[in-house]
Structures are given as structure tokens and as C-alpha cells.
TIKOLKOL-973175 format. One record per residue (C-alpha): residue number from 1; x, y, z. Coordinates in steps of 0.02 Angstrom, whole numbers, plus 50000, padded with zeros to 5 digits. Layout:
   nr   east  north     up
  NUM      X      Y      Z
...
This chain:
   nr   east  north     up
    1  48348  49626  49136
    2  48428  49750  48976
    3  48395  49909  49097
    4  48477  49828  49238
    5  48610  49804  49101
    6  48638  49980  49048
    7  48621  50045  49239
    8  48791  49927  49276
    9  48863  49990  49132
   10  48853  50183  49183
   11  48872  50148  49348
   12  49046  50069  49298
   13  49099  50207  49183
   14  49052  50328  49317
   15  49166  50236  49443
   16  49298  50222  49327
   17  49294  50417  49245
   18  49304  50460  49412
   19  49455  50360  49444
   20  49530  50444  49305
   21  49485  50618  49355
   22  49545  50571  49561
   23  49728  50509  49472
   24  49759  50643  49362
   25  49838  50795  49437
   26  49810  50972  49374
   27  49983  51032  49411
   28  50114  51006  49489
   29  50142  51067  49665
   30  50217  51214  49722
   31  50391  51187  49837
   32  50295  51222  50005
   33  50139  51100  49940
   34  50274  50979  49889
   35  50382  50996  50061
   36  50178  50986  50164
   37  50146  50846  50062
   38  50290  50768  50103
   39  50265  50791  50313
   40  50111  50744  50291
   41  50171  50581  50218
   42  50314  50572  50356
   43  50181  50594  50505
   44  50080  50455  50441
   45  50224  50332  50435
   46  50276  50368  50583
   47  50125  50347  50674
   48  50099  50215  50569
   49  50264  50125  50643
   50  50208  50169  50829
   51  50056  50100  50792
   52  50139  49931  50727
   53  50272  49937  50863
   54  50127  49975  51003
   55  50064  49810  50940
   56  50201  49702  50881
   57  50356  49747  50984
   58  50455  49633  50884
   59  50428  49721  50723
   60  50540  49884  50777
   61  50695  49743  50782
   62  50644  49673  50622
   63  50634  49843  50541
   64  50779  49910  50620
   65  50907  49773  50560
   66  50839  49781  50399
   67  50908  49847  50247
   68  50754  49961  50228
   69  50582  49991  50245
   70  50428  50069  50141
   71  50269  50135  50237
   72  50095  50172  50131
   73  49926  50242  50162
   74  49802  50183  50055
   75  49617  50243  50035
   76  49521  50118  49938
   77  49347  50072  49886
   78  49228  49972  49802
   79  49063  49985  49712
   80  48962  49880  49618
   81  49111  49770  49507
   82  49239  49889  49518
   83  49347  49958  49679
   84  49513  50021  49697
   85  49636  50101  49809
   86  49748  50254  49780
   87  49894  50307  49915
   88  50065  50383  49949
   89  50203  50321  50070
   90  50398  50358  50096
   91  50533  50207  50091
   92  50694  50229  50193
   93  50864  50166  50178
   94  50912  50121  50351
   95  51092  50142  50315
   96  51089  50335  50258
   97  50903  50368  50308
   98  50884  50417  50141
   99  50694  50450  50094
  100  50617  50397  49924
  101  50414  50464  49895
  102  50324  50366  49822
  103  50147  50305  49769
  104  50036  50185  49738
  105  49870  50117  49643
  106  49773  49963  49658
  107  49599  49887  49560
  108  49496  49780  49653
  109  49368  49702  49535
  110  49230  49584  49617
  111  49073  49615  49682
  112  49051  49743  49847
  113  49002  49896  49933
  114  49112  50008  50048
  115  49282  50110  50082
  116  49400  50073  50196
  117  49570  50149  50255
  118  49728  50034  50289
  119  49913  50058  50291
  120  50041  49936  50211
  121  50220  49903  50290
  122  50363  49846  50193
  123  50526  49761  50266
  124  50663  49747  50156
  125  50772  49603  50235
  126  50924  49659  50078
  127  50987  49789  49994
  128  50953  49744  49821
  129  50776  49712  49876
  130  50783  49888  49930
  131  50836  49957  49786
  132  50744  49873  49677
  133  50597  49932  49751
  134  50632  50102  49737
  135  50705  50114  49556
  136  50588  50007  49497
  137  50437  49992  49574
  138  50324  49838  49635
  139  50176  49771  49572
  140  50083  49631  49609
  141  49934  49542  49518
  142  49812  49411  49601
  143  49934  49276  49587
  144  50076  49337  49669
  145  49959  49391  49815
  146  49897  49215  49805
  147  50049  49154  49823
  148  50095  49259  49969
  149  49949  49240  50066
  150  50019  49037  50084
  151  50187  49116  50147
  152  50132  49198  50308
  153  50252  49210  50436
  154  50227  49169  50624
  155  50332  49222  50771
  156  50423  49386  50786
  157  50335  49431  50633
  158  50169  49373  50649
  159  50050  49412  50513
  160  50197  49468  50397
  161  50198  49394  50203
  162  50324  49374  50105
  163  50308  49452  49939
  164  50438  49438  49848
  165  50643  49379  49892
  166  50704  49474  50036
  167  50503  49558  50048
  168  50394  49539  50199
  169  50239  49659  50205
  170  50109  49683  50343
  171  49936  49770  50302
  172  49858  49869  50467
  173  49687  49934  50489
  174  49660  50095  50545
  175  49702  50038  50732
  176  49849  49959  50694
  177  49815  49784  50716
  178  49895  49674  50556
  179  49767  49609  50444
  180  49772  49491  50294
  181  49852  49565  50162
  182  49703  49582  50021
  183  49785  49658  49876
  184  49739  49621  49710
  185  49820  49728  49566
  186  49936  49836  49626
  187  50059  49945  49600
  188  50206  50052  49686
  189  50304  50182  49608
């Protein structure tokens, strides 16, 4: 039993150390690197929206009528008792078409093993909700996500959850299908 506990502590420490190294940047990207990263995020956002509109055409109208939207691509993993995800995205003001490039981080405690890539789309019904997201970011804890899961949309935005006042969220898998929201403790900044 003691060896098993020691093994778990060592594995957990290695996972945490890996997350720390993954999240630290060694040097700020050069201008061309930054532009390449932004182009990559734009491409991901365009592909995500295209996939969403193909499978759920009503989402196109909802996003067009919204004050703004944000699209994130996240890669997550889970090993033993620890899990996490990291990614990047872009928030777009529909009125001005101004883009704000952002990051996200997520922590998923609990037993599991595996890795997954998914995409998240936020729809901001009001400019206040959009501006708050862009300037202050957004944080979700387990309680917030449990509450959001009880407020799942039907109809035109089937599968969307209301995550805060004026903000709906859709989580898509690799094929563009809307899946249940599974964020546990996430921060968008």
C-alpha cells in the first residue's frame, strides 16, 4: 500500500511539473510568430463555426444577431487523479469586427485516463456580457457548471447552456457535434 501511495505522489508531481512547463513561455513570440499564431487561431475559429453551422444551421443566425462571440480550441488530458486543458481562442465584437485573442486553462480533478481535443463557442447576447468577458475574462467552477447544465437550451440553439447572464456556451467535439459541457474549473483570459 505504501509503494502505491508513493507511486501516486510521484506521478502526480510529474503531471503537475509537466503542466507548469507547458504553461510557461520561455520568451515572448516575435511579431511574425505572433501573427502566425493569430492566423492559426482565426483558421480554427472559422473551421469551428463552419462545422457548427453545417450541423446546426440555426446557430449561424444566433451568432449573427449576438453582440459578439468567442471560439476556443482546447486540448485536454487526464491521468490518474489529475487532468487539465489549455488552449487559445478569439473573441469577436460583431459591431466593430474587432478581434481579441485570448487563452484558456482548465483543471479537471477526478479519476481518469486519456486525452481529448474539443472546441468551445461562446455567444454573447449583450455588449455588456461581451465586454466583461474580454476585459475581465471568465471563470467557471464546478458549481457554476453544474448550474449551467440545468439550463440547457432547446430549439434553435439545442445543446447550448447558459453559463452567465447573457452568455450561452456550446462545446463541440472533433467532428463538430455539440457535446455536453464538461468544464470543471476553467479560466478564460
